[in-house]
PDB file as gemmi writes it, atoms N, CA and C in Angstrom:
CRYST1    1.000    1.000    1.000  90.00  90.00  90.00 P 1                      
ATOM      1  N   MET A   1      23.598  10.567  37.639  1.00  0.00           N  
ATOM      2  CA  MET A   1      22.998  10.902  37.062  1.00  0.00           C  
ATOM      3  C   MET A   1      23.314  11.487  35.073  1.00  0.00           C  
ATOM      4  N   MET A   2      21.824  10.944  34.111  1.00  0.00           N  
ATOM      5  CA  MET A   2      22.982  11.050  33.165  1.00  0.00           C  
ATOM      6  C   MET A   2      21.600  12.066  32.339  1.00  0.00           C  
ATOM      7  N   ASP A   3      22.514  12.749  31.378  1.00  0.00           N  
ATOM      8  CA  ASP A   3      21.677  14.089  30.562  1.00  0.00           C  
ATOM      9  C   ASP A   3      20.608  13.543  29.912  1.00  0.00           C  
ATOM     10  N   LEU A   4      19.511  14.541  29.415  1.00  0.00           N  
ATOM     11  CA  LEU A   4      18.800  14.155  29.030  1.00  0.00           C  
ATOM     12  C   LEU A   4      19.206  13.711  27.066  1.00  0.00           C  
ATOM     13  N   HIS A   5      20.189  14.154  27.246  1.00  0.00           N  
ATOM     14  CA  HIS A   5      20.839  14.011  25.960  1.00  0.00           C  
ATOM     15  C   HIS A   5      21.324  12.541  25.675  1.00  0.00           C  
ATOM     16  N   ALA A   6      22.182  11.983  26.962  1.00  0.00           N  
ATOM     17  CA  ALA A   6      22.523  10.787  26.804  1.00  0.00           C  
ATOM     18  C   ALA A   6      21.068   9.831  26.639  1.00  0.00           C  
ATOM     19  N   VAL A   7      20.125   9.658  27.533  1.00  0.00           N  
ATOM     20  CA  VAL A   7      19.357   8.973  27.335  1.00  0.00           C  
ATOM     21  C   VAL A   7      18.070   9.103  26.250  1.00  0.00           C  
ATOM     22  N   LEU A   8      18.421  10.006  25.475  1.00  0.00           N  
ATOM     23  CA  LEU A   8      17.633  10.008  23.961  1.00  0.00           C  
ATOM     24  C   LEU A   8      18.551   9.288  22.674  1.00  0.00           C  
ATOM     25  N   THR A   9      19.808   9.573  23.118  1.00  0.00           N  
ATOM     26  CA  THR A   9      20.667   8.696  22.388  1.00  0.00           C  
ATOM     27  C   THR A   9      20.670   7.004  22.469  1.00  0.00           C  
ATOM     28  N   LYS A  10      20.261   6.855  23.829  1.00  0.00           N  
ATOM     29  CA  LYS A  10      20.001   5.633  23.947  1.00  0.00           C  
ATOM     30  C   LYS A  10      18.664   4.917  23.817  1.00  0.00           C  
ATOM     31  N   VAL A  11      18.132   5.461  24.069  1.00  0.00           N  
ATOM     32  CA  VAL A  11      16.738   4.821  23.537  1.00  0.00           C  
ATOM     33  C   VAL A  11      15.482   5.408  22.244  1.00  0.00           C  
ATOM     34  N   ILE A  12      15.985   6.331  21.806  1.00  0.00           N  
ATOM     35  CA  ILE A  12      15.649   6.930  20.016  1.00  0.00           C  
ATOM     36  C   ILE A  12      15.840   5.882  19.296  1.00  0.00           C  
ATOM     37  N   PRO A  13      17.354   4.853  18.888  1.00  0.00           N  
ATOM     38  CA  PRO A  13      17.467   4.066  18.226  1.00  0.00           C  
ATOM     39  C   PRO A  13      16.263   2.879  18.570  1.00  0.00           C  
ATOM     40  N   THR A  14      16.178   2.937  19.655  1.00  0.00           N  
ATOM     41  CA  THR A  14      15.444   1.724  19.833  1.00  0.00           C  
ATOM     42  C   THR A  14      14.188   2.031  19.387  1.00  0.00           C  
ATOM     43  N   LEU A  15      13.509   3.094  19.720  1.00  0.00           N  
ATOM     44  CA  LEU A  15      11.828   3.656  19.010  1.00  0.00           C  
ATOM     45  C   LEU A  15      11.356   3.641  17.557  1.00  0.00           C  
ATOM     46  N   ALA A  16      12.738   4.459  17.085  1.00  0.00           N  
ATOM     47  CA  ALA A  16      12.403   4.420  15.515  1.00  0.00           C  
ATOM     48  C   ALA A  16      12.607   3.173  14.810  1.00  0.00           C  
ATOM     49  N   SER A  17      13.266   2.176  15.455  1.00  0.00           N  
ATOM     50  CA  SER A  17      12.939   1.080  14.733  1.00  0.00           C  
ATOM     51  C   SER A  17      12.374   0.110  15.401  1.00  0.00           C  
ATOM     52  N   LEU A  18      11.481   0.489  16.190  1.00  0.00           N  
ATOM     53  CA  LEU A  18       9.743  -0.122  16.369  1.00  0.00           C  
ATOM     54  C   LEU A  18       9.076   0.963  15.018  1.00  0.00           C  
ATOM     55  N   ILE A  19       9.173   2.254  15.097  1.00  0.00           N  
ATOM     56  CA  ILE A  19       8.426   2.595  14.033  1.00  0.00           C  
ATOM     57  C   ILE A  19       7.961   2.940  12.713  1.00  0.00           C  
ATOM     58  N   GLU A  20       9.409   2.289  12.677  1.00  0.00           N  
ATOM     59  CA  GLU A  20       9.945   1.707  11.041  1.00  0.00           C  
ATOM     60  C   GLU A  20       9.469   0.066  11.248  1.00  0.00           C  
ATOM     61  N   GLY A  21       9.730  -0.542  12.039  1.00  0.00           N  
ATOM     62  CA  GLY A  21       8.711  -2.360  11.941  1.00  0.00           C  
ATOM     63  C   GLY A  21       7.069  -1.835  12.012  1.00  0.00           C  
ATOM     64  N   ILE A  22       6.944  -1.163  12.435  1.00  0.00           N  
ATOM     65  CA  ILE A  22       5.388  -0.733  12.221  1.00  0.00           C  
ATOM     66  C   ILE A  22       5.020  -0.179  10.519  1.00  0.00           C  
ATOM     67  N   GLY A  23       5.591   0.530  10.029  1.00  0.00           N  
ATOM     68  CA  GLY A  23       5.631   0.372   8.345  1.00  0.00           C  
ATOM     69  C   GLY A  23       5.998  -0.787   7.441  1.00  0.00           C  
ATOM     70  N   VAL A  24       7.081  -1.873   8.289  1.00  0.00           N  
ATOM     71  CA  VAL A  24       7.124  -2.461   7.415  1.00  0.00           C  
ATOM     72  C   VAL A  24       5.952  -3.325   7.266  1.00  0.00           C  
ATOM     73  N   LEU A  25       5.305  -3.361   8.735  1.00  0.00           N  
ATOM     74  CA  LEU A  25       4.181  -4.484   8.630  1.00  0.00           C  
ATOM     75  C   LEU A  25       3.096  -4.096   8.291  1.00  0.00           C  
ATOM     76  N   ILE A  26       2.877  -2.368   7.958  1.00  0.00           N  
ATOM     77  CA  ILE A  26       1.847  -1.877   7.046  1.00  0.00           C  
ATOM     78  C   ILE A  26       1.768  -2.788   5.698  1.00  0.00           C  
ATOM     79  N   ILE A  27       3.586  -2.213   4.808  1.00  0.00           N  
ATOM     80  CA  ILE A  27       3.526  -2.530   3.470  1.00  0.00           C  
ATOM     81  C   ILE A  27       3.383  -4.024   3.236  1.00  0.00           C  
ATOM     82  N   LEU A  28       3.444  -4.843   4.352  1.00  0.00           N  
ATOM     83  CA  LEU A  28       3.655  -6.047   4.173  1.00  0.00           C  
ATOM     84  C   LEU A  28       1.481  -6.578   4.420  1.00  0.00           C  
ATOM     85  N   TYR A  29       1.079  -5.920   4.951  1.00  0.00           N  
ATOM     86  CA  TYR A  29      -0.324  -5.835   5.192  1.00  0.00           C  
ATOM     87  C   TYR A  29      -1.016  -5.560   3.715  1.00  0.00           C  
ATOM     88  N   GLY A  30      -0.334  -4.587   3.230  1.00  0.00           N  
ATOM     89  CA  GLY A  30      -0.600  -3.717   1.960  1.00  0.00           C  
ATOM     90  C   GLY A  30      -0.678  -4.677   1.055  1.00  0.00           C  
ATOM     91  N   CYS A  31       0.030  -4.968   0.834  1.00  0.00           N  
ATOM     92  CA  CYS A  31       0.330  -6.214  -0.138  1.00  0.00           C  
ATOM     93  C   CYS A  31      -0.548  -7.526  -0.171  1.00  0.00           C  
ATOM     94  N   VAL A  32      -0.654  -8.401   0.993  1.00  0.00           N  
ATOM     95  CA  VAL A  32      -1.246  -9.477   1.095  1.00  0.00           C  
ATOM     96  C   VAL A  32      -2.936  -9.120   0.822  1.00  0.00           C  
ATOM     97  N   LYS A  33      -3.420  -7.826   1.024  1.00  0.00           N  
ATOM     98  CA  LYS A  33      -4.391  -7.348   1.053  1.00  0.00           C  
ATOM     99  C   LYS A  33      -4.726  -7.160  -0.737  1.00  0.00           C  
ATOM    100  N   SER A  34      -3.486  -6.342  -1.350  1.00  0.00           N  
ATOM    101  CA  SER A  34      -3.666  -6.506  -2.894  1.00  0.00           C  
ATOM    102  C   SER A  34      -3.853  -7.393  -3.281  1.00  0.00           C  
ATOM    103  N   LEU A  35      -2.609  -8.152  -3.308  1.00  0.00           N  
ATOM    104  CA  LEU A  35      -2.889  -9.440  -3.825  1.00  0.00           C  
ATOM    105  C   LEU A  35      -4.520 -10.021  -3.553  1.00  0.00           C  
ATOM    106  N   TYR A  36      -4.820 -10.613  -2.281  1.00  0.00           N  
ATOM    107  CA  TYR A  36      -6.195 -11.171  -2.258  1.00  0.00           C  
ATOM    108  C   TYR A  36      -7.196 -10.326  -3.287  1.00  0.00           C  
ATOM    109  N   LEU A  37      -7.074  -9.045  -3.148  1.00  0.00           N  
ATOM    110  CA  LEU A  37      -8.355  -8.243  -3.772  1.00  0.00           C  
ATOM    111  C   LEU A  37      -8.092  -8.527  -5.148  1.00  0.00           C  
ATOM    112  N   PHE A  38      -6.645  -8.677  -5.638  1.00  0.00           N  
ATOM    113  CA  PHE A  38      -6.200  -8.991  -7.541  1.00  0.00           C  
ATOM    114  C   PHE A  38      -6.448 -10.370  -7.502  1.00  0.00           C  
ATOM    115  N   ILE A  39      -6.108 -11.224  -6.499  1.00  0.00           N  
ATOM    116  CA  ILE A  39      -6.884 -12.853  -7.017  1.00  0.00           C  
ATOM    117  C   ILE A  39      -8.533 -13.222  -7.108  1.00  0.00           C  
ATOM    118  N   LEU A  40      -9.115 -12.153  -5.937  1.00  0.00           N  
ATOM    119  CA  LEU A  40     -10.310 -12.030  -5.941  1.00  0.00           C  
ATOM    120  C   LEU A  40     -11.194 -11.569  -7.581  1.00  0.00           C  
ATOM    121  N   ASP A  41     -10.207 -11.243  -7.734  1.00  0.00           N  
ATOM    122  CA  ASP A  41     -10.902 -10.203  -9.136  1.00  0.00           C  
ATOM    123  C   ASP A  41     -10.574 -10.813 -10.434  1.00  0.00           C  
ATOM    124  N   ARG A  42      -9.763 -12.113 -10.282  1.00  0.00           N  
ATOM    125  CA  ARG A  42      -9.368 -12.920 -11.280  1.00  0.00           C  
ATOM    126  C   ARG A  42      -8.973 -12.397 -12.250  1.00  0.00           C  
ATOM    127  N   LEU A  43      -7.531 -12.001 -11.336  1.00  0.00           N  
ATOM    128  CA  LEU A  43      -6.216 -11.560 -11.807  1.00  0.00           C  
ATOM    129  C   LEU A  43      -6.362 -10.541 -13.090  1.00  0.00           C  
ATOM    130  N   ASN A  44      -7.741  -9.172 -13.108  1.00  0.00           N  
ATOM    131  CA  ASN A  44      -8.203  -8.375 -13.769  1.00  0.00           C  
ATOM    132  C   ASN A  44      -7.322  -7.356 -14.024  1.00  0.00           C  
ATOM    133  N   LEU A  45      -6.553  -6.962 -14.601  1.00  0.00           N  
ATOM    134  CA  LEU A  45      -5.076  -5.885 -14.417  1.00  0.00           C  
ATOM    135  C   LEU A  45      -6.176  -4.435 -14.911  1.00  0.00           C  
ATOM    136  N   SER A  46      -7.478  -4.459 -15.028  1.00  0.00           N  
ATOM    137  CA  SER A  46      -8.001  -3.210 -15.279  1.00  0.00           C  
ATOM    138  C   SER A  46      -8.867  -2.568 -13.735  1.00  0.00           C  
ATOM    139  N   ASN A  47      -8.648  -3.642 -13.179  1.00  0.00           N  
ATOM    140  CA  ASN A  47      -9.239  -2.910 -11.940  1.00  0.00           C  
ATOM    141  C   ASN A  47      -8.623  -2.142 -10.901  1.00  0.00           C  
ATOM    142  N   ASN A  48      -8.853  -1.051 -10.520  1.00  0.00           N  
ATOM    143  CA  ASN A  48      -7.705  -0.259  -9.804  1.00  0.00           C  
ATOM    144  C   ASN A  48      -7.885  -0.476  -8.485  1.00  0.00           C  
ATOM    145  N   GLN A  49      -8.740  -1.125  -7.883  1.00  0.00           N  
ATOM    146  CA  GLN A  49      -8.607  -1.410  -6.218  1.00  0.00           C  
ATOM    147  C   GLN A  49      -7.989  -1.537  -6.195  1.00  0.00           C  
ATOM    148  N   PRO A  50      -7.314  -2.830  -6.868  1.00  0.00           N  
ATOM    149  CA  PRO A  50      -6.080  -3.386  -5.316  1.00  0.00           C  
ATOM    150  C   PRO A  50      -4.842  -2.552  -5.713  1.00  0.00           C  
ATOM    151  N   LYS A  51      -4.618  -1.543  -6.717  1.00  0.00           N  
ATOM    152  CA  LYS A  51      -3.830  -0.973  -6.736  1.00  0.00           C  
ATOM    153  C   LYS A  51      -3.499   0.210  -5.719  1.00  0.00           C  
ATOM    154  N   LEU A  52      -5.163   0.397  -5.800  1.00  0.00           N  
ATOM    155  CA  LEU A  52      -5.201   1.284  -4.929  1.00  0.00           C  
ATOM    156  C   LEU A  52      -4.974   1.480  -3.319  1.00  0.00           C  
ATOM    157  N   GLU A  53      -5.018   0.024  -3.294  1.00  0.00           N  
ATOM    158  CA  GLU A  53      -5.102  -0.799  -1.398  1.00  0.00           C  
ATOM    159  C   GLU A  53      -3.787  -0.455  -1.555  1.00  0.00           C  
ATOM    160  N   LEU A  54      -2.850  -0.738  -2.389  1.00  0.00           N  
ATOM    161  CA  LEU A  54      -1.226  -0.834  -2.435  1.00  0.00           C  
ATOM    162  C   LEU A  54      -1.102   0.665  -2.274  1.00  0.00           C  
ATOM    163  N   ALA A  55      -1.321   1.267  -2.812  1.00  0.00           N  
ATOM    164  CA  ALA A  55      -0.922   2.600  -2.775  1.00  0.00           C  
ATOM    165  C   ALA A  55      -1.051   3.318  -1.461  1.00  0.00           C  
ATOM    166  N   LYS A  56      -2.274   2.891  -1.150  1.00  0.00           N  
ATOM    167  CA  LYS A  56      -2.921   3.487   0.399  1.00  0.00           C  
ATOM    168  C   LYS A  56      -1.692   2.511   1.662  1.00  0.00           C  
ATOM    169  N   ALA A  57      -1.203   1.896   1.605  1.00  0.00           N  
ATOM    170  CA  ALA A  57      -0.656   1.272   2.469  1.00  0.00           C  
ATOM    171  C   ALA A  57       0.831   1.724   2.270  1.00  0.00           C  
ATOM    172  N   LEU A  58       1.500   1.779   1.269  1.00  0.00           N  
ATOM    173  CA  LEU A  58       2.865   2.277   1.052  1.00  0.00           C  
ATOM    174  C   LEU A  58       2.791   3.729   1.331  1.00  0.00           C  
ATOM    175  N   ALA A  59       1.738   4.310   1.387  1.00  0.00           N  
ATOM    176  CA  ALA A  59       1.853   5.876   1.828  1.00  0.00           C  
ATOM    177  C   ALA A  59       1.927   6.002   2.855  1.00  0.00           C  
ATOM    178  N   TYR A  60       0.811   5.440   3.862  1.00  0.00           N  
ATOM    179  CA  TYR A  60       0.454   5.099   5.235  1.00  0.00           C  
ATOM    180  C   TYR A  60       1.609   4.362   5.959  1.00  0.00           C  
ATOM    181  N   SER A  61       2.594   3.590   5.070  1.00  0.00           N  
ATOM    182  CA  SER A  61       3.963   2.845   5.955  1.00  0.00           C  
ATOM    183  C   SER A  61       5.277   4.193   5.700  1.00  0.00           C  
ATOM    184  N   LEU A  62       4.820   5.459   4.975  1.00  0.00           N  
ATOM    185  CA  LEU A  62       6.032   5.859   4.879  1.00  0.00           C  
ATOM    186  C   LEU A  62       5.949   7.270   5.909  1.00  0.00           C  
ATOM    187  N   GLU A  63       4.898   7.387   6.237  1.00  0.00           N  
ATOM    188  CA  GLU A  63       4.629   8.452   7.339  1.00  0.00           C  
ATOM    189  C   GLU A  63       5.287   8.138   8.456  1.00  0.00           C  
ATOM    190  N   PHE A  64       5.262   6.273   8.754  1.00  0.00           N  
ATOM    191  CA  PHE A  64       5.461   5.948  10.092  1.00  0.00           C  
ATOM    192  C   PHE A  64       7.223   5.913   9.267  1.00  0.00           C  
ATOM    193  N   LYS A  65       7.488   5.788   8.260  1.00  0.00           N  
ATOM    194  CA  LYS A  65       9.082   5.414   8.251  1.00  0.00           C  
ATOM    195  C   LYS A  65       9.813   7.119   8.526  1.00  0.00           C  
ATOM    196  N   LEU A  66       8.962   7.801   7.819  1.00  0.00           N  
ATOM    197  CA  LEU A  66       9.067   9.438   8.012  1.00  0.00           C  
ATOM    198  C   LEU A  66       9.653  10.029   9.752  1.00  0.00           C  
ATOM    199  N   ALA A  67       8.282   9.192  10.156  1.00  0.00           N  
ATOM    200  CA  ALA A  67       8.045   9.830  11.940  1.00  0.00           C  
ATOM    201  C   ALA A  67       9.915   9.359  12.540  1.00  0.00           C  
ATOM    202  N   ALA A  68      10.232   8.101  12.106  1.00  0.00           N  
ATOM    203  CA  ALA A  68      11.334   7.534  12.637  1.00  0.00           C  
ATOM    204  C   ALA A  68      12.482   8.246  12.352  1.00  0.00           C  
ATOM    205  N   GLU A  69      12.458   8.620  11.332  1.00  0.00           N  
ATOM    206  CA  GLU A  69      13.452   9.416  10.508  1.00  0.00           C  
ATOM    207  C   GLU A  69      13.680  10.472  11.019  1.00  0.00           C  
ATOM    208  N   ILE A  70      12.620  11.217  11.169  1.00  0.00           N  
ATOM    209  CA  ILE A  70      12.288  13.024  12.023  1.00  0.00           C  
ATOM    210  C   ILE A  70      12.804  12.898  13.989  1.00  0.00           C  
ATOM    211  N   LEU A  71      12.563  11.411  14.799  1.00  0.00           N  
ATOM    212  CA  LEU A  71      13.261  10.839  16.065  1.00  0.00           C  
ATOM    213  C   LEU A  71      14.729  10.856  15.562  1.00  0.00           C  
ATOM    214  N   LYS A  72      15.024  10.206  14.286  1.00  0.00           N  
ATOM    215  CA  LYS A  72      16.577  10.395  14.245  1.00  0.00           C  
ATOM    216  C   LYS A  72      17.308  11.816  14.566  1.00  0.00           C  
ATOM    217  N   THR A  73      16.760  12.503  13.476  1.00  0.00           N  
ATOM    218  CA  THR A  73      17.788  13.435  14.191  1.00  0.00           C  
ATOM    219  C   THR A  73      17.604  14.315  15.505  1.00  0.00           C  
ATOM    220  N   VAL A  74      16.989  13.778  16.227  1.00  0.00           N  
ATOM    221  CA  VAL A  74      17.706  14.861  17.349  1.00  0.00           C  
ATOM    222  C   VAL A  74      18.934  14.281  18.082  1.00  0.00           C  
ATOM    223  N   ILE A  75      18.963  13.044  17.838  1.00  0.00           N  
ATOM    224  CA  ILE A  75      20.876  12.465  17.641  1.00  0.00           C  
ATOM    225  C   ILE A  75      21.448  12.400  16.825  1.00  0.00           C  
ATOM    226  N   ILE A  76      21.501  13.185  16.224  1.00  0.00           N  
ATOM    227  CA  ILE A  76      22.238  13.249  15.262  1.00  0.00           C  
ATOM    228  C   ILE A  76      24.014  14.081  15.460  1.00  0.00           C  
ATOM    229  N   GLN A  77      24.899  13.823  15.540  1.00  0.00           N  
ATOM    230  CA  GLN A  77      26.017  14.974  15.334  1.00  0.00           C  
ATOM    231  C   GLN A  77      26.611  15.333  14.728  1.00  0.00           C  
ATOM    232  N   THR A  78      27.304  14.538  13.335  1.00  0.00           N  
ATOM    233  CA  THR A  78      27.771  15.048  12.731  1.00  0.00           C  
ATOM    234  C   THR A  78      26.982  15.315  11.770  1.00  0.00           C  
ATOM    235  N   ILE A  79      28.138  16.421  10.620  1.00  0.00           N  
ATOM    236  CA  ILE A  79      27.260  16.669   9.458  1.00  0.00           C  
ATOM    237  C   ILE A  79      27.278  16.141   8.240  1.00  0.00           C  
ATOM    238  N   ASP A  80      27.780  14.562   8.391  1.00  0.00           N  
ATOM    239  CA  ASP A  80      27.635  13.549   7.536  1.00  0.00           C  
ATOM    240  C   ASP A  80      26.648  13.017   7.727  1.00  0.00           C  
ATOM    241  N   GLU A  81      26.225  12.439   8.943  1.00  0.00           N  
ATOM    242  CA  GLU A  81      25.009  12.083   9.169  1.00  0.00           C  
ATOM    243  C   GLU A  81      23.638  12.943   8.756  1.00  0.00           C  
ATOM    244  N   PHE A  82      23.925  14.188   9.304  1.00  0.00           N  
ATOM    245  CA  PHE A  82      22.495  15.386   8.632  1.00  0.00           C  
ATOM    246  C   PHE A  82      22.632  14.769   7.160  1.00  0.00           C  
ATOM    247  N   ILE A  83      23.354  14.779   6.303  1.00  0.00           N  
ATOM    248  CA  ILE A  83      23.289  14.949   5.194  1.00  0.00           C  
ATOM    249  C   ILE A  83      22.424  13.867   4.338  1.00  0.00           C  
ATOM    250  N   VAL A  84      23.352  12.433   4.764  1.00  0.00           N  
ATOM    251  CA  VAL A  84      22.366  10.937   4.888  1.00  0.00           C  
ATOM    252  C   VAL A  84      20.973  11.342   5.412  1.00  0.00           C  
ATOM    253  N   LEU A  85      20.588  11.732   6.607  1.00  0.00           N  
ATOM    254  CA  LEU A  85      19.326  12.031   6.992  1.00  0.00           C  
ATOM    255  C   LEU A  85      18.685  12.721   6.110  1.00  0.00           C  
ATOM    256  N   SER A  86      19.596  13.730   6.035  1.00  0.00           N  
ATOM    257  CA  SER A  86      18.223  14.890   4.972  1.00  0.00           C  
ATOM    258  C   SER A  86      18.094  14.136   3.322  1.00  0.00           C  
ATOM    259  N   ALA A  87      18.627  13.060   3.278  1.00  0.00           N  
ATOM    260  CA  ALA A  87      18.458  12.736   1.609  1.00  0.00           C  
ATOM    261  C   ALA A  87      16.963  11.513   1.712  1.00  0.00           C  
ATOM    262  N   ILE A  88      17.304  11.135   3.281  1.00  0.00           N  
ATOM    263  CA  ILE A  88      16.557   9.968   3.311  1.00  0.00           C  
ATOM    264  C   ILE A  88      15.226  10.606   3.593  1.00  0.00           C  
ATOM    265  N   VAL A  89      14.976  11.501   3.904  1.00  0.00           N  
ATOM    266  CA  VAL A  89      13.863  12.568   4.171  1.00  0.00           C  
ATOM    267  C   VAL A  89      13.089  12.692   2.964  1.00  0.00           C  
ATOM    268  N   ILE A  90      14.132  13.199   2.429  1.00  0.00           N  
ATOM    269  CA  ILE A  90      13.481  13.929   0.805  1.00  0.00           C  
ATOM    270  C   ILE A  90      12.683  12.822  -0.133  1.00  0.00           C  
ATOM    271  N   LEU A  91      13.679  11.680   0.238  1.00  0.00           N  
ATOM    272  CA  LEU A  91      13.414  10.777  -0.826  1.00  0.00           C  
ATOM    273  C   LEU A  91      11.897  10.330  -0.063  1.00  0.00           C  
ATOM    274  N   ARG A  92      11.763  10.164   0.842  1.00  0.00           N  
ATOM    275  CA  ARG A  92      10.456   9.888   1.427  1.00  0.00           C  
ATOM    276  C   ARG A  92       9.587  10.660   1.247  1.00  0.00           C  
ATOM    277  N   VAL A  93       9.617  11.932   1.479  1.00  0.00           N  
ATOM    278  CA  VAL A  93       9.100  13.111   0.896  1.00  0.00           C  
ATOM    279  C   VAL A  93       8.704  13.023  -0.031  1.00  0.00           C  
ATOM    280  N   VAL A  94       9.257  13.048  -1.130  1.00  0.00           N  
ATOM    281  CA  VAL A  94       9.372  12.300  -2.802  1.00  0.00           C  
ATOM    282  C   VAL A  94       8.224  11.282  -3.085  1.00  0.00           C  
ATOM    283  N   LEU A  95       8.286  10.540  -2.265  1.00  0.00           N  
ATOM    284  CA  LEU A  95       7.795   8.952  -2.563  1.00  0.00           C  
ATOM    285  C   LEU A  95       6.466   9.221  -1.903  1.00  0.00           C  
ATOM    286  N   THR A  96       5.951  10.082  -0.912  1.00  0.00           N  
ATOM    287  CA  THR A  96       4.800   9.919  -0.681  1.00  0.00           C  
ATOM    288  C   THR A  96       4.342  10.995  -1.440  1.00  0.00           C  
ATOM    289  N   VAL A  97       4.944  12.086  -2.141  1.00  0.00           N  
ATOM    290  CA  VAL A  97       3.919  13.103  -2.633  1.00  0.00           C  
ATOM    291  C   VAL A  97       3.563  11.916  -4.106  1.00  0.00           C  
ATOM    292  N   VAL A  98       4.565  11.563  -4.668  1.00  0.00           N  
ATOM    293  CA  VAL A  98       3.683  10.617  -5.903  1.00  0.00           C  
ATOM    294  C   VAL A  98       3.027   9.337  -5.625  1.00  0.00           C  
ATOM    295  N   ILE A  99       3.406   9.466  -4.531  1.00  0.00           N  
ATOM    296  CA  ILE A  99       1.894   8.322  -3.740  1.00  0.00           C  
ATOM    297  C   ILE A  99       0.236   8.576  -3.979  1.00  0.00           C  
ATOM    298  N   HIS A 100       0.812  10.079  -3.157  1.00  0.00           N  
ATOM    299  CA  HIS A 100      -0.489  10.444  -3.167  1.00  0.00           C  
ATOM    300  C   HIS A 100      -1.530  11.253  -4.154  1.00  0.00           C  
ATOM    301  N   TRP A 101      -0.217  11.566  -5.547  1.00  0.00           N  
ATOM    302  CA  TRP A 101      -0.730  11.796  -7.040  1.00  0.00           C  
ATOM    303  C   TRP A 101      -1.624  10.805  -7.663  1.00  0.00           C  
ATOM    304  N   GLU A 102      -0.966   9.719  -7.295  1.00  0.00           N  
ATOM    305  CA  GLU A 102      -1.231   8.041  -8.225  1.00  0.00           C  
ATOM    306  C   GLU A 102      -2.693   8.008  -7.595  1.00  0.00           C  
ATOM    307  N   ILE A 103      -2.654   7.972  -6.676  1.00  0.00           N  
ATOM    308  CA  ILE A 103      -3.912   7.090  -5.353  1.00  0.00           C  
ATOM    309  C   ILE A 103      -4.763   8.486  -5.731  1.00  0.00           C  
ATOM    310  N   LYS A 104      -4.832  10.222  -6.189  1.00  0.00           N  
ATOM    311  CA  LYS A 104      -5.588  10.711  -6.588  1.00  0.00           C  
ATOM    312  C   LYS A 104      -6.292  11.237  -7.518  1.00  0.00           C  
ATOM    313  N   SER A 105      -5.417  10.876  -8.975  1.00  0.00           N  
ATOM    314  CA  SER A 105      -4.867  10.347 -10.327  1.00  0.00           C  
ATOM    315  C   SER A 105      -6.188   9.219 -10.591  1.00  0.00           C  
ATOM    316  N   THR A 106      -5.464   7.649  -9.783  1.00  0.00           N  
ATOM    317  CA  THR A 106      -6.934   7.245  -9.620  1.00  0.00           C  
ATOM    318  C   THR A 106      -8.201   6.725  -9.320  1.00  0.00           C  
ATOM    319  N   ASN A 107      -8.456   7.752  -8.274  1.00  0.00           N  
ATOM    320  CA  ASN A 107      -9.533   7.866  -7.878  1.00  0.00           C  
ATOM    321  C   ASN A 107     -10.320   8.915  -8.377  1.00  0.00           C  
ATOM    322  N   SER A 108     -10.364   9.319  -9.068  1.00  0.00           N  
ATOM    323  CA  SER A 108     -10.584  10.857 -10.475  1.00  0.00           C  
ATOM    324  C   SER A 108     -10.803  10.173 -12.049  1.00  0.00           C  
ATOM    325  N   GLU A 109     -10.319   8.807 -11.881  1.00  0.00           N  
ATOM    326  CA  GLU A 109     -10.194   8.139 -13.393  1.00  0.00           C  
ATOM    327  C   GLU A 109     -11.305   7.184 -12.976  1.00  0.00           C  
ATOM    328  N   GLU A 110     -11.793   6.713 -11.906  1.00  0.00           N  
ATOM    329  CA  GLU A 110     -12.532   6.078 -11.184  1.00  0.00           C  
ATOM    330  C   GLU A 110     -14.242   7.207 -11.450  1.00  0.00           C  
ATOM    331  N   GLY A 111     -13.491   8.458 -11.457  1.00  0.00           N  
ATOM    332  CA  GLY A 111     -14.941   8.716 -10.397  1.00  0.00           C  
ATOM    333  C   GLY A 111     -15.776   9.619 -12.567  1.00  0.00           C  
ATOM    334  N   GLU A 112     -14.656   9.088 -13.262  1.00  0.00           N  
ATOM    335  CA  GLU A 112     -15.283   9.501 -14.925  1.00  0.00           C  
ATOM    336  C   GLU A 112     -16.166   8.482 -15.215  1.00  0.00           C  
TER     337      GLU A 112                                                      
END                                                                             
C-alpha cells in the first residue's frame, strides 16, 4: 500500500496543472472579451470598460494560479524548490495586489 505522501506526489502535479490551465482559460476569455468591447467601442482608448474587464480576468486567473502553487507546497522536498516556489507566490501576490489597486482606482475614476 502506498503512503499518503507518495499518492500526493503523483496526484498534485496533475491537479496543479489543471488548475493552472483554468487560469490560462480565464486569461484567454478576458483578452477576447476585452478586445471585443474595445472594438465595439470603435477603439476608444478613453473608455475604461475593456481595461477593467481584462484586469478582472487577470486578477481572477491569478487566484487560480496561486491555488496551484499552494498545492505544490505539499510536495516540496528541497530548500531550492521552496525558494523558487516562494518567489513565484510572492510575485503572484504582488501582481494580484497591483491589479486590484488598478481596478479600484479605475472604478473610483469612473465614479467621479
